[in-house]
C-alpha positions in Angstrom: 0.0 0.0 0.0 1.6 3.2 -1.2 0.9 6.7 -2.6 2.2 8.3 -5.8 3.0 11.9 -6.4 3.4 12.8 -10.1 5.4 15.9 -10.8 6.8 17.7 -13.9 10.3 18.5 -12.5 12.7 17.1 -10.0 12.8 19.9 -7.4 9.0 19.8 -7.2 9.2 16.0 -6.6 11.6 16.6 -3.8 9.7 19.5 -2.3 6.5 17.3 -2.2 8.1 14.1 -0.9 9.9 16.0 1.8 6.6 17.3 3.2 5.4 13.7 3.8 8.2 13.1 6.3 6.8 14.9 9.3 3.7 12.6 9.2 6.0 9.6 9.6 5.7 8.5 5.9 8.7 7.0 4.2 9.2 8.9 0.9 11.6 9.1 -2.0 12.0 10.7 -5.4 12.2 8.6 -8.5 13.1 9.6 -12.1 11.9 6.2 -13.5 11.6 2.5 -12.8 9.4 0.7 -10.4 8.4 1.6 -6.9 10.1 0.1 -3.9 7.8 -1.7 -1.6 9.5 -0.2 1.4 8.5 3.4 0.7 5.0 4.8 1.6 5.2 7.6 -0.9 7.0 7.7 -4.3 7.4 11.1 -6.1 7.9 10.5 -9.8 9.5 13.2 -11.9 8.1 13.0 -15.5 10.4 15.9 -16.7 7.6 17.2 -18.9 7.5 20.9 -18.0 9.1 22.1 -21.2 7.7 19.5 -23.6 4.9 20.1 -26.1 1.5 19.7 -24.3 0.3 16.6 -26.1 3.6 14.8 -25.5 3.6 15.9 -21.8 0.1 14.6 -21.4 0.9 11.2 -23.0 4.0 10.7 -20.7 2.1 11.7 -17.6 -0.8 9.4 -18.4 1.7 6.5 -18.8 3.3 7.2 -15.5 0.0 7.4 -13.7 -1.2 4.1 -15.2 2.2 2.5 -14.3 1.8 3.7 -10.7 -1.8 2.2 -10.4 -0.6 -1.1 -11.9 2.1 -1.2 -9.3 -0.4 -0.9 -6.5 -0.6 2.9 -5.7 -3.8 3.5 -3.9 -3.9 7.2 -4.7 -2.2 9.6 -7.1 -1.6 13.3 -6.3 -0.8 15.5 -9.3 1.7 18.0 -8.2 1.8 21.3 -10.2 4.0 24.3 -10.1 2.9 26.9 -7.5 2.7 29.6 -10.2 1.4 27.2 -12.9 4.4 27.0 -15.2 4.4 24.1 -17.6 1.7 22.1 -19.2 -0.7 22.2 -16.2 -4.0 21.8 -18.2 -2.8 19.0 -20.4 -1.3 17.1 -17.5 -4.3 17.5 -15.3 -6.5 16.2 -18.0 -4.2 13.2 -18.7 -4.0 12.4 -15.0 -7.7 12.5 -14.4 -8.4 10.2 -17.3 -5.6 7.8 -16.5 -6.8 7.6 -12.8 -10.4 7.2 -13.8 -11.5 10.3 -11.7 -14.6 12.3 -12.4 -13.3 15.6 -11.0 -9.9 17.3 -10.3 -9.7 19.6 -7.3 -6.8 22.0 -8.0 -5.2 24.2 -5.3 -1.8 25.6 -6.3 -1.6 27.7 -3.1 1.6 27.4 -1.1 1.1 30.0 1.7 4.5 29.3 3.3 6.1 30.5 0.1 3.8 33.5 -0.4 1.6 31.8 -3.0 -2.2 32.1 -2.4 -5.4 31.9 -4.4 -8.1 34.5 -3.8 -11.3 34.5 -5.9 -9.5 32.3 -8.4 -6.6 34.7 -8.8 -3.1 33.4 -8.2 -1.1 35.8 -5.9 2.5 36.0 -5.0 3.0 37.9 -1.7 -0.5 39.4 -2.2 0.4 40.6 -5.7 -1.1 39.1 -8.9 1.4 36.7 -10.4 1.3 38.6 -13.7 2.7 41.7 -11.9 5.7 39.8 -10.5 9.0 38.7 -12.0 7.3 35.3 -12.6 4.6 36.8 -14.7 6.3 36.4 -18.1 6.3 32.6 -17.6 2.6 32.5 -16.8 1.0 34.7 -19.4 -1.4 37.6 -19.4 -3.8 36.4 -16.7 -3.6 35.6 -13.0 -7.1 34.1 -13.0 -6.5 30.4 -12.7 -9.7 29.2 -14.5 -8.6 31.4 -17.4 -5.0 30.1 -17.4 -6.4 26.5 -17.5 -9.0 27.4 -20.1 -6.2 28.1 -22.5 -4.6 24.7 -21.9 -7.5 22.2 -21.7 -11.0 21.8 -23.1 -12.3 20.5 -19.7 -14.8 22.9 -18.1 -13.3 24.7 -15.0 -15.2 25.8 -11.9 -14.3 27.7 -8.8 -14.5 26.9 -5.1 -14.3 30.2 -3.3 -12.7 31.1 0.0 -16.1 31.5 1.7 -17.0 27.9 0.8 -13.6 26.6 1.8 -13.9 28.2 5.2 -17.5 27.0 5.7 -16.4 23.5 6.6 -16.2 20.0 5.3 -19.9 19.5 4.5 -20.2 22.7 2.5 -17.1 21.9 0.5 -18.5 18.5 -0.4 -21.8 20.0 -1.4 -20.2 22.7 -3.5 -18.0 20.1 -5.3 -20.9 17.9 -6.1 -22.9 20.8 -7.4 -20.0 21.9 -9.6 -19.6 18.4 -10.9 -23.3 18.2 -11.7 -23.1 21.5 -13.5 -20.4 20.1 -15.8 -17.2 21.2 -14.2 -14.3 18.7 -14.4 -11.6 20.8 -12.9 -12.4 22.9 -9.8 -9.9 25.6 -8.6 -9.9 26.1 -4.8 -9.1 29.3 -3.1 -6.7 29.1 -0.1 -4.6 31.6 1.9 -3.5 29.5 4.9 -2.6 26.0 6.1 -6.0 25.7 7.6 -7.6 26.4 4.2 -5.4 23.7 2.6 -6.5 21.3 5.3 -10.1 22.0 4.6 -9.6 21.5 0.8 -7.9 18.1 1.5 -10.6 17.0 3.9 -13.3 17.8 1.3 -11.6 16.0 -1.5 -11.0 12.9 0.6 -14.7 12.7 1.4 -15.4 12.2 -2.3 -13.0 9.2 -2.6 -11.2 8.2 -5.7 -13.8 10.1 -7.9 -12.0 13.3 -6.9 -8.3 13.7 -7.9 -6.3 16.2 -5.8 -3.8 18.4 -7.5 -1.7 21.3 -6.3 1.7 22.5 -5.2 3.8 21.0 -2.5 1.8 23.2 0.0 -1.2 21.0 -0.2 0.8 17.8 0.5 1.3 18.9 4.1 -2.5 18.7 4.5 -2.8 15.5 2.6 0.1 13.5 4.2 -1.6 13.0 7.6 -4.6 11.4 5.8 -2.2 9.0 4.1 -0.4 8.2 7.3 -3.6 7.4 9.2 -4.7 4.9 6.5 -1.5 2.9 6.7 -1.0 0.0 9.2 1.5 0.6 12.0 5.1 -0.1 11.2 6.7 -3.3 12.4 10.2 -4.7 12.6 10.7 -8.2 11.3 13.2 -10.4 13.2 14.2 -13.6 11.3 15.9 -16.3 13.4 17.1 -19.3 11.5 20.1 -20.2 13.6 19.5 -23.0 16.1 22.6 -22.0 18.2 21.7 -21.7 21.9 23.0 -18.1 21.9 20.5 -17.1 19.2 17.6 -18.8 21.0 18.5 -17.0 24.3 18.5 -13.7 22.4 15.0 -14.5 21.2 13.8 -15.1 24.7 15.2 -11.8 26.0 13.7 -9.9 23.0 10.3 -11.4 23.8 10.6 -10.0 27.3 11.7 -6.6 26.3 9.3 -5.8 23.4 5.8 -6.3 22.3 6.4 -9.2 19.9 4.3 -11.5 17.8 6.1 -14.9 17.7 5.5 -16.9 14.6 7.1 -20.3 14.1 7.6 -21.7 10.6 5.9 -25.0 9.7 2.4 -23.8 10.4 -0.1 -21.3 8.9 -0.3 -18.8 11.9 -0.1 -15.1 11.1 1.3 -12.3 13.3 -1.1 -9.8 14.7 -0.9 -6.1 13.7 -0.8 -4.8 17.2 2.8 -5.9 17.9 5.7 -3.7 17.1 8.0 -6.6 16.4 7.4 -9.8 14.4 9.7 -12.7 15.4 9.9 -15.4 12.7 11.5 -18.5 14.3 12.3 -22.0 13.0 11.7 -25.1 15.0 14.3 -26.2 17.6 14.9 -29.5 15.8 17.2 -30.3 12.9 19.7 -27.8 11.4 19.4 -24.3 10.0 19.6 -25.7 6.4 16.6 -27.9 7.0 14.3 -24.9 7.5 16.0 -22.1 5.5 13.7 -22.4 2.4 10.5 -22.1 4.4 11.9 -19.4 6.6 12.9 -17.2 3.6 9.4 -17.8 2.0 7.6 -16.7 5.2 9.9 -13.7 5.6 9.1 -12.6 2.0 5.4 -13.1 2.7 5.6 -10.9 5.8 7.4 -8.2 3.9 4.7 -8.2 1.2 1.7 -8.2 3.5 2.8 -5.9 6.3 4.3 -2.4 6.7 7.8 -3.7 7.8 10.1 -0.8 8.7 13.2 -2.9 8.9 14.6 -6.3 9.5 17.0 -8.1 11.8 18.3 -11.5 10.6 20.4 -14.0 12.4 22.1 -17.0 10.8 24.3 -16.7 7.7 22.3 -19.2 5.5 19.1 -17.6 6.6 20.2 -14.1 5.8 21.3 -15.0 2.3 18.1 -17.0 1.6 15.9 -14.1 2.7 17.8 -11.6 0.5 17.5 -13.9 -2.5 13.8 -14.5 -1.8 13.1 -10.7 -2.0 15.4 -10.0 -4.9 18.0 -7.9 -3.0 21.5 -8.0 -4.4 23.3 -7.0 -1.2 23.5 -4.7 1.8 25.1 -1.2 1.8 26.8 -1.2 5.2 26.6 1.8 7.4 28.4 0.6 10.5 28.0 -1.7 13.5 25.4 -1.6 16.3 28.0 -3.3 18.5 31.0 -5.4 17.3 29.7 -8.3 15.3 26.3 -6.7 14.6 26.6 -4.8 11.3 23.8 -2.6 10.0 22.9 -1.1 6.6 20.3 -0.9 3.9 19.2 -3.4 1.3 20.4 -2.9 -2.2 18.2 -3.7 -5.2 14.8 -5.5 -5.4 11.4 -4.5 -4.2 12.8 -3.5 -0.8 15.7 -1.3 -1.8 16.6 0.9 1.1 15.1 -1.3 3.8 17.2 -1.0 7.0 18.7 -4.3 8.0 20.9 -5.7 10.8 22.6 -9.1 10.4 24.1 -11.3 13.1 25.9 -14.7 13.1 23.9 -17.1 15.1 26.5 -17.6 17.8 27.5 -13.9 18.1 26.5 -11.4 20.8 25.2 -11.0 24.2 21.6 -11.8 25.1 20.5 -8.3 24.3 21.9 -8.5 20.7 18.6 -9.0 18.8 16.9 -6.3 21.0 19.7 -3.9 20.2 19.2 -4.7 16.5 15.5 -3.8 16.7 16.3 -0.6 18.5 18.9 0.3 15.8 16.4 -0.4 12.9 13.8 1.9 14.5 16.4 4.6 15.1 17.4 4.4 11.4 13.9 5.4 10.3 13.1 7.8 13.2 10.6 5.5 14.8 12.3 5.4 18.2 
């Protein structure tokens, strides 16, 4: 489960993705390729700002369709805060590719002096056409007029009075505008509170309403995304049968809220535990169980919001990496001697924090320290 931001330039992608971090979302910027299953938010730069409108729309539609095929549950179309680029063509392409009925556009970014009042785009309370940015926008600061020159879709306006009248009024206004034929609605906004109201209203309409705007609106949208995600969990994979490793598991179970799952059965961990411990039976050798262990670890990663992984046992660690398509680990240091930490390289979980440990290494606290380190690496502890 992840969210996509589609932008027309790289700095816009970075601005937008960065505003997801305070809500606890894991975000990155991509200039192509597939999404990583570890990130909650992927900001894709289509590099289309300076292309001909038809070409830009075609590229954007392809990226949106690609995101949805890869499992994105929502797409946000990021636009420039002063509407440079192919805004109309890209909004139209995004709406159609996402199967939305309406686009709610709010380019306001109050923290950077960009506001929208009665449909007019202002920079520090001055119409954008009267600023140094005006030559890149055109002859009008009226957003519906700017869009009207770029798309054939009917454009409506959600005024500041409606925005500040609350959630129910916004929803009613949007539905009325849609019934009247509007397919793009421009929302006024002068503050963070206004942006929050716009985001709340759009979310009430579900996937039929596509949100678009500058990086400013992302700050209001990100908390909605974070609340919809399951709580993060650390996956501890124990394949070693060495007594040291088993003693470390026992101490970890005492120290943390853990869901203990043994291989060889169909039990599933609960979502309420911060740590999932995947443990092989006490009988046999590590090699007897490594295939099933790696399979179960891959299943856990796919089905849960795993924030990082601690793996003990050399054969087990390699089998898990192979099962999830990772090509290696970029090492960052040691938690303690004999307990290296880093991030996965390659595959669907590129960037996932990981701590590895030889089965016989370490004090009883080693696995617990590994969990703490993983959580520290992503700011969850």
